[in-house]
Phi, psi and omega in degrees: 000152175211153173215147182206158172229161183190194180223146179255156171222099196256152177223162173229134180296314178191161170261142178219146180212148183295338180284345182292338182283351182273354180196198178258126181238130178233124177275121173279332175226110186296346179111136182218152178248145165289159170295155181214153182280156173233146183221127188216155172227162179193167176219145184202195181218133175268107182287316179202191183286351181248343189224137175212162181213154176205166175245127181238144170242137188216140170256131178248117190294170185293129177243128177284144184230145172212150177205161185219131174230171166229158188218150173233095188291330183268358185048042181252011177085004179245122182289131186267338183168186180230161173231124173257114186262136173224150178196179170231158177216138174214162182218160156254130181232129180238124182228141166260120190240150173231141184229147171248117177275136193256021184104161185234133178229123178054035179081005181249130181240109174286156177212165171225161183189172178216156177215153173233148178175218185214150180231133172259106191258127180242125173256119182227173177053033181289126172228148174235106181257119181253094184296312181302328185250014176054044183241146174223138175226160182209170182216149176289163175291153180214138177240152175205144178275137179230157166290136179227150177217160184213155172237135185242150168210147178175194177212146177245140179246114184284100180285322172221173176300337182256342189238125179236128174273128188240122174251119189221155171246149179211133165260129181230133172260128187250006180082206183254159173229154177222151173276176164287182176302133180274129180228156179285169181293343178270359180088006183271138170199129184266346182211148176289115187219064174298150175275130181259127174262102187271134170060062177284138180216168182204142168260116187244145171238132181219153177233130185207185181230136173246134175243126183248126176290132184266000000 
């Protein structure tokens, strides 16, 4: 059995919207997330001194997001305004993981591993504030399930034969996220245009405890 807590450091490859194709959009700030906590539990099996596997379930807390662009809708070389985007993101993450333990020195066992699974990504509290033109748009929260995968590295310290303290690093790819349909503050929208958060990923650090039944 295992339990762990940690922190995420998340990225998005790019934002995309159907309206971006109608003009020129340049991101002045590609978008960044604040760090957020992660909480996980799992159960697995130690096959031998070199190989083990587990199934983990994890809640990844709300991370605040912001990005800034400017746009030229007429493609005439004159920037028409800016958009300041804000949102939050959180996930449920389920992974089946396999680990290779690389030997033990002074009670410390380094390991590497990989995992496959699924992530339920929720984008919420989305706002688009256009200061030059006094405009505000927003979108409802939206959740979607994605294929997810992870790479692990870390070390375990055997406190007792049954209890191991685990300090780990993980890279995880969470797939894409989308908002609900974006509408203006007046309720006007001529086309369905959710904002797409493409290729979400995270560099995570976690600290946990593993308990092995003897």
